[in-house]
N, C-alpha and C positions, 0 to 999 in steps of 0.2 A: 498578475493577471488573475483574476478570479475565476471560483471554480466554473461558474457561468458562461464565462467568456471560452474557459477550455471545454468547456461541452459543447460550444456552438461548432467547433473545430470538426465535430464528429458528423457534423449532419451529409457532408457528401456519402460519406460511407455509409450512413443509415439509409439514403436514398439509394444506394444501389443493391442493397441488401436488406428492406424492410423488415422483413419477417425474423431475419437473424438478427438484427440490433435489437428490435423487440421482444424476443427471447432473452439476449443478453441481459438488457434493463431488468425484466423481470427478475430472472435468476438472481443479479445482483443485488437489487433490491432485497429480497427473499431473504440473502445472506447476510444483509446489512442490518435487516430488522433487530431491534431486542428482539431479544431469547434468551437461553441459558448465559450468554454474556451480554451484560450492559450495552448501549448503543455507544457508549463514549470507550470503551475499554475495545468494543472493533474497531471504531476508530481511528484509537491508538495502535493496533497491529495493525493495521492496512497504511498508516504513515509507517511505521518501522519496517514494512515489507518495502513500501515505496523510496524509501531511502536506501534500502537494501539493493533491490531493482533499478533504481534510479531512474524512474519514471516521474517527469517532469508534472503529467497531466495527473498522474496517482495524488502525486505529494501535496501538489494546489489543489485538490477536490478533497482529500480524507484532512488535510490540516484543517481547512476552511469547516469540513465537517465535525472535525473533534473540537472545535472549538464552540462551536452551535451545541454540542452535545456536553460542556463545560471543560473541557480539557482546559489546566491551563498551562503558561509557559512552561514551569519548571517540571510538570508531565512531559508534555513534547520536548525539552531539553533531553530530559532521563532517557526518553523514547530513540531519540539520535546516537548517546551513547551506547544504548542495547543494540540496536542497528550494526552500528560501527564494531562494536565487541563482536557480534556475529558473523559479519563479515570479515573481520582479522581473525577469530575463529578458524575459520573455514579456509584461509590462506593454510593455516600453521598445521593443519591436520595434513591438507595437498600437501604443503610440502614434507609433511613427516613421511608421507607416498614415497617423496624423492628418495629420500635417503634409507629409511630402512635396509637393511640388509637381504639380499633376495639371496633365501636358503633354498 
């Protein structure tokens, strides 16, 4: 499914709360605009977050946007492993909290 198809699914929510959706879209647009970080970098970060949170909407939308910003398959693959490492690292650190002797 394309990003535009995913975004169409948000229409009922926008109809119920148009002012909130308008505010969210404005904020999201500002956050993802070119700034101290280039657009491609922001989109690659968004892909990593989408992989970590497992948000299919975000993954579809930000993968498409990352490609439009010039991201390569190799960069997207690397981002995948970064996201996987962080998820695994979180499991390890939470696990460490279970086995640390209570003193």
